[in-house]
C-alpha positions as CSV (number, residue, x, y, z in Angstrom):
1,M,157.9,180.4,107.6
2,T,155.4,177.6,108.5
3,R,157.0,174.2,109.7
4,P,160.1,174.9,108.1
5,I,161.7,171.3,108.8
6,R,161.9,168.4,105.9
7,I,163.2,165.2,107.2
8,A,163.7,162.2,105.0
9,V,163.8,158.7,106.6
10,D,165.5,155.4,105.1
11,I,164.7,152.4,107.5
12,G,167.4,149.8,106.9
13,G,167.9,146.3,108.1
14,T,170.4,147.6,110.5
15,F,169.8,151.2,111.3
16,T,167.4,154.0,110.6
17,D,169.1,157.0,108.5
18,L,167.7,160.5,109.0
19,Q,168.6,163.7,106.9
20,I,166.8,166.9,108.2
21,L,166.6,170.1,106.0
22,D,165.8,173.5,107.5
23,A,164.4,175.5,105.0
24,R,165.1,178.9,107.0
25,T,168.8,178.3,106.7
26,G,169.4,175.9,104.2
27,T,171.4,173.5,106.5
28,V,171.2,169.6,106.0
29,V,172.3,167.4,109.0
30,A,172.2,163.7,109.6
31,W,171.2,161.4,112.4
32,K,171.4,157.6,112.7
33,T,169.6,155.1,115.2
34,P,169.1,151.5,115.3
35,T,166.2,150.1,113.4
36,T,163.4,148.4,115.7
37,P,162.2,145.5,113.5
38,A,159.3,144.4,115.4
39,D,158.1,148.1,114.6
40,P,159.9,150.1,112.4
41,S,157.6,153.4,113.2
42,E,159.1,152.9,116.6
43,G,162.7,153.6,115.6
44,L,161.8,156.1,113.2
45,M,159.9,158.2,115.9
46,V,162.7,157.8,118.2
47,G,165.4,158.8,115.6
48,V,163.0,162.1,115.0
49,R,162.9,162.7,118.9
50,E,166.6,162.4,119.2
51,A,167.2,164.8,116.0
52,A,165.0,167.2,117.4
53,S,166.6,167.3,120.7
54,R,170.2,167.4,119.1
55,F,169.5,169.8,116.6
56,G,167.2,172.1,118.1
57,F,163.8,171.8,116.4
58,A,160.2,171.4,117.4
59,L,158.3,168.3,116.6
60,S,155.6,170.8,115.4
61,D,158.2,172.4,112.8
62,V,158.4,169.1,110.8
63,G,156.3,169.9,107.9
64,L,157.2,167.1,105.5
65,L,158.5,163.4,105.9
66,L,159.6,161.4,103.2
67,H,159.9,157.7,104.2
68,G,161.9,155.1,102.5
69,T,160.9,151.5,103.9
70,T,161.7,148.1,103.7
71,I,158.3,147.1,105.4
72,A,157.1,145.4,101.8
73,T,160.7,144.1,100.8
74,N,161.0,142.2,104.3
75,A,157.2,140.9,104.4
76,V,158.1,139.3,101.0
77,L,161.5,138.1,102.1
78,E,160.1,136.6,105.4
79,R,156.8,135.3,103.9
80,N,155.0,137.4,106.3
81,L,152.4,137.7,104.1
82,A,148.3,137.9,103.6
83,D,146.6,134.8,103.1
84,G,145.3,135.6,99.3
85,V,143.4,134.0,96.9
86,L,143.8,134.4,92.8
87,L,141.1,134.5,90.6
88,T,142.0,134.2,86.8
89,T,140.6,133.3,83.7
90,A,139.4,129.9,83.6
91,G,142.3,127.3,82.2
92,F,144.9,129.7,83.6
93,E,145.0,128.9,87.4
94,D,148.8,127.6,87.0
95,V,150.2,130.3,85.2
96,L,152.0,131.0,88.8
97,E,153.7,127.4,88.8
98,I,154.0,127.1,85.1
99,T,155.8,130.4,84.8
100,R,158.5,130.9,81.8
101,H,160.2,127.7,81.9
102,V,163.6,129.2,82.9
103,R,165.3,127.1,85.2
104,R,168.5,128.3,86.3
105,D,169.1,124.9,88.3
106,I,168.1,122.9,85.2
107,Y,171.1,120.7,86.1
108,G,170.6,120.4,89.6
109,L,169.9,116.9,91.1
110,A,167.5,118.1,94.0
111,P,166.3,121.9,92.6
112,D,164.3,124.1,94.9
113,P,160.7,124.2,94.1
114,F,160.1,127.7,92.4
115,P,158.4,130.3,94.7
116,C,154.7,130.3,94.6
117,L,152.8,132.9,96.9
118,I,149.3,131.3,96.5
119,A,148.3,127.6,96.7
120,R,146.7,125.8,94.0
121,D,143.5,125.4,96.0
122,R,143.3,129.0,96.7
123,R,143.4,129.6,92.6
124,L,140.0,129.7,91.1
125,G,139.1,129.8,87.5
126,V,136.3,132.2,86.4
127,T,134.3,132.0,83.2
128,E,135.4,134.7,81.2
129,R,137.7,135.5,78.1
130,I,138.8,138.9,76.5
131,R,140.8,138.5,73.3
132,F,144.2,140.2,73.0
133,D,142.6,143.4,71.0
134,G,140.0,144.0,73.7
135,S,136.9,142.4,72.2
136,I,134.7,139.9,74.3
137,E,134.9,136.3,73.4
138,T,133.1,134.9,76.7
139,P,131.3,137.0,78.6
140,L,131.7,137.1,82.5
141,A,129.7,134.9,84.4
142,L,130.1,134.7,88.0
143,G,128.4,131.1,88.7
144,D,129.6,130.0,92.1
145,T,132.7,132.2,92.2
146,L,131.5,134.3,95.1
147,A,130.3,131.3,97.1
148,A,133.6,129.6,96.6
149,L,135.8,132.9,97.6
150,A,133.5,133.2,100.8
151,A,134.5,129.7,101.7
152,L,138.2,130.3,101.2
153,R,138.0,133.5,103.8
154,P,140.6,135.3,102.0
155,E,142.6,138.0,103.9
156,A,143.3,139.8,100.2
157,V,142.1,139.0,96.8
158,A,144.2,139.2,93.3
159,I,142.3,139.1,90.0
160,V,144.0,138.6,86.8
161,F,142.1,138.0,83.5
162,L,143.7,137.2,80.2
163,H,144.2,140.6,78.2
164,S,142.6,142.6,80.7
165,Y,145.5,145.3,79.7
166,A,143.5,145.7,76.5
167,N,139.8,145.7,78.2
168,P,139.6,145.9,82.2
169,A,135.9,145.7,82.3
170,H,135.7,142.2,83.5
171,E,138.3,142.8,86.4
172,R,136.6,146.0,87.3
173,A,133.1,144.1,87.2
174,L,134.3,141.1,89.5
175,R,135.8,143.5,92.0
176,Q,132.6,145.5,92.4
177,A,130.9,142.4,92.9
178,I,133.4,141.0,95.7
179,L,133.3,144.5,97.4
180,A,129.6,144.3,97.4
181,A,129.5,141.2,99.3
182,H,132.7,141.7,101.3
183,P,133.1,145.5,102.0
184,G,136.8,146.4,102.9
185,L,138.2,143.0,101.5
186,P,141.4,144.1,99.5
187,V,141.1,143.6,96.1
188,S,143.9,144.1,93.3
189,I,143.1,143.9,89.9
190,S,146.0,143.3,87.2
191,S,144.8,146.5,84.8
192,D,145.3,148.7,87.7
193,I,148.5,147.1,89.0
194,S,150.3,146.3,86.1
195,P,148.3,146.4,82.8
196,E,150.9,145.1,80.5
197,I,151.1,142.0,78.3
198,R,152.8,138.8,79.6
199,E,150.2,136.9,81.7
200,Y,152.7,135.3,84.2
201,E,154.6,138.4,85.0
202,R,151.3,140.6,85.3
203,S,150.0,137.8,87.5
204,S,152.8,137.7,89.9
205,T,153.2,141.4,90.4
206,T,149.4,141.6,90.8
207,V,149.5,138.8,93.7
208,L,152.6,140.4,95.3
209,N,150.5,143.7,95.4
210,A,147.4,141.7,96.8
211,V,149.2,140.0,99.8
212,L,151.2,142.8,100.7
213,V,148.4,145.0,101.0
214,P,147.0,144.3,104.5
215,V,150.8,144.2,105.7
216,V,151.6,147.5,104.6
217,R,148.1,148.8,105.8
218,A,148.8,147.5,109.2
219,Y,152.1,149.7,109.1
220,M,150.6,152.9,108.0
221,D,147.9,152.7,110.7
222,R,150.8,152.3,113.3
223,L,152.7,155.1,111.7
224,R,149.1,157.4,111.2
225,G,148.7,156.5,115.4
226,R,152.2,158.3,116.0
227,I,150.8,161.5,114.1
228,G,150.0,164.2,116.6
229,E,152.3,163.0,119.1
230,D,154.0,166.2,120.6
231,G,152.4,168.1,117.7
232,F,154.2,166.1,115.2
233,A,152.0,166.1,112.3
234,P,153.7,166.1,108.9
235,R,152.5,165.8,105.6
236,I,154.0,162.1,104.7
237,F,155.2,160.5,101.6
238,L,156.6,157.2,101.0
239,V,159.4,156.4,98.4
240,Q,158.8,154.0,95.6
241,S,161.1,151.7,93.6
242,N,161.1,154.1,90.9
243,G,162.7,156.8,93.0
244,G,159.7,159.1,93.4
245,V,157.5,159.1,96.4
246,C,153.7,158.7,96.6
247,S,150.9,159.4,99.1
248,L,150.1,157.1,101.9
249,E,146.8,156.4,100.0
250,T,148.7,155.2,96.7
251,A,151.0,153.2,99.0
252,A,148.0,151.4,100.7
253,E,146.5,150.6,97.4
254,Q,149.6,149.4,95.5
255,P,152.1,148.5,98.0
256,A,154.4,146.6,95.4
257,R,155.5,149.8,94.2
258,L,157.5,149.9,97.5
259,L,159.4,147.2,96.9
260,L,162.6,149.0,96.3
261,S,162.1,152.1,98.4
262,G,164.8,152.3,100.4
263,P,167.9,151.7,98.0
264,S,166.4,153.9,95.4
265,G,167.1,157.2,97.4
266,G,170.8,156.2,97.2
267,A,170.5,156.1,93.0
268,L,168.8,159.5,93.4
269,A,171.5,160.9,95.3
270,A,173.9,159.6,92.8
271,S,172.4,161.4,89.9
272,R,172.4,164.5,92.0
273,I,176.1,164.2,93.1
274,A,177.0,163.5,89.6
275,R,175.4,166.9,88.5
276,E,177.2,168.8,91.3
277,L,180.6,167.1,90.6
278,G,180.5,167.4,86.8
279,R,180.9,163.7,86.9
280,P,178.5,162.0,84.5
281,N,179.7,158.7,84.7
282,L,179.7,156.9,88.4
283,V,178.9,153.7,89.9
284,A,177.1,154.1,93.3
285,V,177.8,151.7,95.8
286,D,175.6,151.4,99.1
287,M,177.0,149.1,101.9
288,G,174.9,149.1,105.0
289,G,175.0,146.7,107.6
290,T,173.2,143.7,105.3
291,S,173.7,144.5,101.9
292,Y,175.3,145.9,99.0
293,D,173.4,148.2,96.3
294,V,175.0,148.9,93.0
295,S,173.6,151.4,90.4
296,V,175.2,152.8,87.5
297,V,174.7,156.6,86.5
298,Q,175.7,157.3,82.8
299,D,175.6,160.5,81.4
300,G,173.9,161.8,84.4
301,R,171.3,159.7,84.8
302,V,170.4,156.7,86.4
303,S,168.7,153.7,84.4
304,I,165.1,152.9,85.2
305,V,163.9,149.2,84.0
306,T,160.1,148.0,83.8
307,Q,161.0,144.8,85.6
308,G,162.5,143.8,88.7
309,E,162.6,140.5,90.7
310,I,162.4,139.9,94.7
311,D,163.2,136.4,96.1
312,G,162.8,134.8,92.5
313,L,159.4,136.6,91.8
314,P,159.1,139.0,88.9
315,V,157.9,142.4,89.7
316,R,156.5,144.2,86.4
317,L,156.8,147.9,87.5
318,P,159.0,150.5,86.7
319,M,162.0,150.7,89.4
320,V,165.4,152.1,89.6
321,E,168.0,149.6,88.3
322,M,170.1,148.0,91.0
323,R,172.0,144.9,91.8
324,T,171.9,143.7,95.4
325,I,174.2,141.2,97.0
326,G,174.2,140.2,100.6
327,A,177.4,141.8,101.5
328,G,177.4,144.4,104.1
329,G,179.1,145.3,107.9
330,G,176.9,142.2,109.4
331,S,177.7,139.9,107.0
332,I,179.1,136.7,108.8
333,A,182.2,134.9,108.4
334,A,182.1,131.0,108.9
335,V,184.2,128.0,107.9
336,Q,182.5,125.3,106.0
337,A,183.1,122.0,105.7
338,G,186.6,121.3,103.9
339,G,188.1,124.3,105.6
340,R,186.7,127.1,103.4
341,L,185.9,130.5,104.5
342,T,182.8,132.2,103.6
343,V,181.6,135.9,104.3
344,G,177.5,136.7,103.7
345,P,174.8,136.4,102.8
346,R,174.0,135.6,106.5
347,S,173.9,138.8,108.2
348,A,173.8,139.4,112.1
349,G,171.4,142.5,111.1
350,A,170.3,144.9,114.2
351,R,169.9,142.4,116.9
352,P,172.2,140.7,118.0
353,G,174.4,142.7,115.3
354,P,178.1,141.8,115.2
355,V,180.0,140.7,118.3
356,A,181.5,144.1,118.4
357,Y,178.2,145.8,119.2
358,G,178.0,143.7,122.6
359,R,174.3,142.5,122.2
360,G,174.7,138.8,122.1
361,G,176.5,138.2,118.7
362,T,179.1,135.5,119.1
363,E,180.0,134.7,115.0
364,P,182.6,137.1,113.6
365,T,181.3,139.5,110.8
366,V,182.9,142.2,108.5
367,T,182.5,144.7,110.5
368,D,184.3,143.0,113.4
369,A,187.3,142.3,110.9
370,N,187.5,146.1,110.5
371,L,187.7,146.9,113.9
372,A,190.5,144.0,114.6
373,L,192.5,145.5,111.8
374,G,192.4,149.2,113.1
375,R,190.3,150.4,110.5
376,L,187.5,151.3,113.1
377,D,188.1,153.0,116.4
378,A,186.2,151.5,119.1
379,Q,185.7,154.6,120.8
380,F,184.5,156.7,118.0
381,F,182.0,154.4,116.5
382,L,178.6,156.5,115.3
383,G,180.8,159.7,116.6
384,G,181.2,158.0,119.9
385,A,177.7,157.4,120.7
386,M,178.2,153.3,120.6
387,Q,181.3,151.9,122.0
388,L,182.4,148.9,120.3
389,D,183.8,145.4,122.4
390,M,187.3,144.9,121.1
391,V,187.8,141.9,123.6
392,A,184.6,140.0,122.3
393,T,185.6,140.7,118.5
394,G,189.3,139.7,119.3
395,A,188.2,136.4,120.9
396,A,185.7,135.5,117.9
397,L,188.3,136.4,115.2
398,A,190.6,133.9,117.3
399,R,188.0,131.3,117.1
400,L,187.8,131.9,113.4
401,G,191.6,131.6,113.0
402,N,192.0,128.6,114.7
403,A,189.5,126.7,112.5
404,L,191.6,128.1,109.8
405,G,194.8,127.7,111.1
406,L,195.6,131.2,111.0
407,G,196.1,134.0,113.5
408,P,193.4,136.3,114.4
409,E,194.7,139.2,112.1
410,A,195.0,137.0,109.2
411,A,191.6,135.7,109.5
412,A,190.3,139.2,109.5
413,E,192.0,140.0,106.3
414,G,190.9,137.1,104.6
415,I,187.3,138.1,105.6
416,L,187.9,141.5,103.9
417,A,189.6,140.2,101.0
418,L,186.9,137.8,100.3
419,T,184.2,140.5,101.0
420,N,186.4,143.2,98.6
421,A,186.1,140.5,95.7
422,S,182.5,140.0,95.8
423,L,181.7,143.9,95.8
424,A,184.0,144.0,93.0
425,A,182.2,141.3,91.2
426,A,178.9,143.0,91.7
427,V,180.3,146.4,90.2
428,R,181.8,144.4,87.3
429,L,178.7,142.8,86.3
430,S,176.8,145.8,86.6
431,L,178.9,147.8,84.2
432,F,179.7,144.6,81.5
433,E,176.0,143.8,81.0
434,K,175.5,147.0,79.8
435,G,178.7,147.2,77.5
436,L,180.5,149.5,80.0
437,H,184.0,149.3,81.3
438,P,185.0,150.7,84.7
439,R,188.0,152.6,83.7
440,D,185.4,155.1,82.4
441,F,183.6,155.4,85.6
442,A,184.3,156.9,89.2
443,L,183.4,154.8,92.2
444,L,180.5,156.7,94.5
445,S,181.0,154.8,97.8
446,F,178.3,155.4,100.5
447,G,176.4,153.7,103.1
448,G,177.7,153.2,107.2
449,A,180.4,150.3,105.7
450,G,181.0,151.4,102.3
451,G,184.1,153.8,102.8
452,L,185.9,151.1,104.7
453,H,186.4,149.1,101.4
454,A,185.9,151.6,98.5
455,T,189.7,152.1,97.4
456,E,190.3,148.5,97.4
457,V,187.7,147.4,95.6
458,A,188.5,150.1,93.0
459,D,191.9,148.4,93.0
460,E,190.4,145.1,92.2
461,M,188.7,146.7,88.9
462,G,191.4,149.1,87.8
463,M,189.5,152.3,89.0
464,T,191.5,155.3,89.4
465,E,189.0,157.7,91.3
466,V,186.6,157.0,94.5
467,I,184.0,160.0,95.4
468,F,183.3,159.8,99.4
469,P,180.0,162.4,99.4
470,R,179.0,164.4,102.3
471,E,177.2,162.3,104.8
472,P,177.9,159.0,103.3
473,G,176.5,157.3,105.9
474,T,172.9,158.5,105.2
475,L,173.1,159.2,101.7
476,S,169.9,157.3,100.6
477,A,168.0,159.4,103.1
478,Y,169.8,162.5,101.5
479,G,168.5,161.3,98.0
480,I,165.2,160.8,99.5
481,L,165.2,164.3,100.9
482,F,165.2,165.9,97.3
483,S,162.4,163.4,95.8
484,D,159.6,164.4,93.8
485,L,156.0,163.0,93.5
486,V,156.2,160.2,90.8
487,Q,153.2,158.3,89.1
488,D,153.7,155.5,86.3
489,I,151.1,154.8,83.6
490,S,151.5,152.3,81.2
491,R,149.4,150.5,78.4
492,S,150.5,147.7,76.4
493,R,149.2,148.2,72.9
494,L,151.4,146.5,69.7
495,F,152.3,149.0,66.9
496,T,154.4,148.5,64.1
497,V,156.6,151.6,63.8
498,G,155.7,153.5,60.6
499,P,153.2,156.2,59.4
500,A,150.2,153.8,59.9
501,A,150.9,153.8,63.8
502,L,150.6,157.7,64.4
503,P,146.7,158.0,65.2
504,G,146.7,155.0,67.4
505,L,150.0,156.4,69.1
506,T,148.6,159.7,69.3
507,A,145.2,158.6,70.9
508,L,146.9,156.2,73.4
509,I,149.2,158.9,74.5
510,A,146.6,161.3,75.0
511,E,144.7,158.8,77.3
512,L,147.8,158.2,79.2
513,R,148.5,162.0,79.6
514,A,145.0,163.0,80.7
515,E,145.2,160.0,83.5
516,A,148.5,160.8,84.5
517,D,147.4,164.6,84.8
518,A,144.6,163.6,86.9
519,R,146.4,161.5,89.3
520,L,148.7,164.6,90.2
521,A,145.7,166.7,90.5
522,R,144.4,164.4,93.0
523,D,147.5,164.6,94.9
524,G,147.2,168.2,95.3
525,V,150.1,169.0,92.6
526,A,149.6,172.3,91.1
527,E,149.7,172.6,87.3
528,P,152.9,174.7,87.1
529,D,154.5,171.9,89.1
530,R,153.5,169.0,86.9
531,A,155.9,167.2,84.4
532,L,155.0,164.5,81.9
533,T,157.1,162.3,80.0
534,V,156.7,159.6,77.5
535,A,158.7,156.6,77.1
536,A,158.3,153.3,74.9
537,D,158.9,149.6,75.2
538,M,160.5,148.5,72.0
539,R,161.8,145.4,70.1
540,Y,162.5,144.1,66.6
541,H,159.7,141.9,65.4
542,G,160.0,138.6,66.7
543,Q,162.1,139.5,69.5
544,A,160.5,138.1,73.1
545,F,162.0,141.1,75.1
546,E,161.8,144.7,74.9
547,L,164.2,147.7,75.5
548,L,163.0,151.0,77.3
549,V,163.5,154.1,75.1
550,P,162.6,157.8,76.2
551,W,160.7,159.9,74.3
552,G,160.4,163.2,76.2
553,D,157.5,165.3,76.4
554,V,155.7,164.4,73.4
555,T,152.1,164.8,72.7
556,A,150.9,164.3,69.3
557,P,154.0,162.7,67.3
558,D,154.7,163.6,63.8
559,A,156.7,161.1,61.4
560,A,159.8,163.0,62.6
561,A,159.2,162.1,66.3
562,L,158.4,158.9,65.3
563,A,161.7,158.1,63.3
564,A,164.0,159.7,66.1
565,L,162.2,157.6,68.6
566,E,163.0,154.5,66.2
567,A,167.2,155.8,65.5
568,R,167.0,156.0,69.5
569,F,165.9,152.4,69.7
570,H,168.5,151.4,67.2
571,D,171.4,153.2,69.4
572,S,170.4,151.4,72.4
573,H,170.1,148.1,71.2
574,R,173.6,148.6,69.8
575,Q,175.2,149.9,72.8
576,R,173.6,146.9,75.1
577,F,174.0,144.1,72.5
578,S,176.8,145.3,70.2
579,Y,174.5,145.0,67.1
580,S,171.7,146.6,65.4
581,S,169.5,145.9,62.7
582,E,168.1,149.1,61.0
583,G,166.4,147.2,58.1
584,E,164.3,145.2,60.3
585,A,160.7,145.8,61.6
586,V,160.5,147.6,64.6
587,E,157.8,147.4,67.3
588,I,156.2,149.3,70.1
589,V,154.9,147.0,72.6
590,T,154.1,149.1,75.6
591,L,153.7,152.9,76.1
592,R,154.4,154.5,79.2
593,V,154.0,158.0,81.1
594,T,155.7,159.3,84.0
595,A,153.8,161.9,85.6
596,T,156.2,164.2,88.2
597,G,154.8,166.5,90.8
598,R,157.7,168.7,92.0
599,L,157.9,169.4,95.6
600,P,159.3,172.6,97.0
601,R,163.1,172.5,96.8
602,P,164.8,174.9,99.3
603,E,168.3,175.7,98.9
604,T,170.8,174.0,101.0
605,T,174.5,175.4,101.9
606,T,177.7,173.8,101.9
607,P,179.3,173.5,105.3
608,V,182.5,175.2,105.9
609,P,185.7,173.2,107.4
610,A,185.6,173.0,111.2
611,A,188.0,175.6,112.9
612,R,190.2,172.6,114.2
613,P,193.4,170.5,113.3
614,A,192.3,168.0,110.9
615,R,194.9,165.5,111.6
616,K,193.8,163.4,114.6
617,G,196.6,161.5,115.3
618,T,198.0,157.6,114.3
619,R,196.5,154.2,114.7
620,R,198.3,150.9,114.0
621,V,196.4,149.5,110.9
622,F,197.2,145.8,109.6
623,T,197.4,145.6,106.1
624,G,199.5,143.5,103.7
625,G,200.0,141.3,106.5
626,A,201.9,143.6,108.9
627,W,200.7,146.3,111.1
628,H,201.6,150.0,110.0
629,D,201.1,153.6,111.2
630,A,198.3,155.3,109.6
631,V,197.4,159.1,110.2
632,V,193.7,159.4,111.1
633,W,192.0,162.4,109.8
634,D,188.9,164.5,110.8
635,R,186.7,164.8,107.9
636,E,184.9,167.7,109.2
637,A,188.0,169.9,109.6
638,L,189.2,168.7,106.1
639,D,190.5,172.0,103.9
640,A,193.5,171.9,101.8
641,D,195.2,168.8,103.2
642,T,196.1,165.8,101.2
643,V,195.6,162.5,102.8
644,I,198.3,160.0,101.9
645,G,197.4,156.2,102.2
646,P,197.2,154.3,104.5
647,A,195.3,156.6,106.2
648,I,191.8,156.8,107.9
649,I,189.4,159.6,107.7
650,E,186.5,159.7,110.2
651,E,183.3,161.3,110.7
652,A,180.3,160.7,112.7
653,F,178.6,158.1,110.5
654,A,181.1,156.7,108.4
655,T,184.8,155.6,108.5
656,H,186.8,155.7,105.1
657,Y,190.2,153.5,104.8
658,I,192.4,155.6,102.0
659,A,194.7,152.2,100.9
660,T,198.6,152.3,99.9
661,G,198.7,153.8,96.8
662,W,195.9,156.3,97.1
663,Q,195.5,160.0,97.9
664,A,192.6,162.3,98.8
665,R,191.8,165.7,99.0
666,L,188.3,167.8,99.5
667,G,186.6,168.6,96.6
668,E,183.4,170.2,95.5
669,A,180.2,170.0,97.3
670,G,182.1,168.8,100.5
671,A,182.9,165.6,98.8
672,I,186.4,164.0,99.1
673,I,187.9,162.8,95.9
674,A,190.4,159.9,96.4
675,Q,192.7,159.1,93.2
676,R,194.9,156.2,92.7
677,G,198.7,157.0,91.8
678,A,200.9,155.6,89.5
679,R,200.9,151.6,89.6
């Protein structure tokens, strides 16, 4: 078999996670290495080399690299962006600052200014106007636009014209003129990036894309520069916010699609595990070193939304629905004025990291609290690859405890209590906003730090089942391992649902499907491996928001297919908002086609329990204000054993704390199923 190794990489804020699939044997193994923030591709290659040495394959054996990255997200959060210019319809230069007049801090005496990525003197009005139906009201007149643009010396350009989703001619003509004058200058046009109604969201998305292009291209150049080292020459795909992957070329043109790249892998893994375990309703929680990501799997599927947000900036692109809070193993505990303990969102990150890492950190973190309370083994962190500094951790918690008037153990317990309350609140909100209740869901816990908190978070919400999947410390990479190529194409057109809309809907669906098919062909996907599905953004007449409603593999809809879509919209509205209005007119605002190119998916094997005792011994853990003996178990050797809490289950890249009142057993697909006993 030619180049049988497939590698999925998830580069997080603290660690770079790898999952390696050998198609010859079906075995899947995991590896973890510290992230290198200055150049994440360096940490990626270190991890690949370490894995090759550890698991016995050559770099030349790697045929496919699926890469989740936070490069775009971090660039926005840190404002490490290109110096951009916005060209827009004259009179609409201030859309980015006007926004939607929604002010979360409306009663604040000193509200923070709304984020704006391009200053006012770098936003130029262009003479042109297209009506909502695509007809031209004012022809494009360049005037001195090109001269004014040259004077600003931009590193990237965003073009957003009014109603360009209905007719992109003016945007395309201006882009062509700019590229003729400035070859190689990155130019993003809204009719390519987000051809949908609502000029503010479309402007925000296009601007984000434009100022990210030079940043992401620079990273890709560094990554390409490493190709060929020691025969390492895989085909590379990057993970998008929608959970699919795309080619390097697509990512270079539309980097805004990478803004939720890494976390989406965990949601994909959750939906796969839901099928494997026959549990269609899961709340997937991914707790790493920096953040806590919550996604909901309902009826076996993870939700996709058409708009997200990053640092207050709307992104009008399809993405996995996810709630993220700043709570992870590296979240720093501090005492505020008045003696109030807080945990996060400030994080110690990878450098210096928690005090226990011994890299210069001095402020105690959640990881330090878990170590001090006996939940972590200082000699077995990362399977023994990293030794933790118990002495420094104890000193840091003693300082915190003195500031609170508490002992170090009580201070550490306080850190975990606050953290667990924050984690539970994020899960509750993710369910309640959909009209769902925690008792109907199991908690799927993963990430390097997730297992230390999962059973106690479930207790906070009254949930009775927690699932610890195989290789939970690298599960996002596991989800990425089985990703497919995905292209999302959309067009905004307003249709009132009824027989009169059928000809227009049929024509627009045909247009979108043809474009989707062409994109998959450009990516080298054979026709039998292509799948196209249609969805619609729908609303009641007069509403200012829409719901995304799946329509399936429809080509030429008839009256029955349209009626079924309308009924599905009523049902979705009723579930989300507890009512529906069947007598009201229903509108289709945007049509979407998702084009999936299926990548080869080798069969995998489930590992058998290791032939050694599952019980490793006991360790003192502090819980409920006192020290207790807890049995420590070896996950790789668990078979028919029953784990009674309080207990600890250890594996190479994760540790799981089974709280008092819980018991756990090995279940299907190598997952550990923990269940709450009678209260």
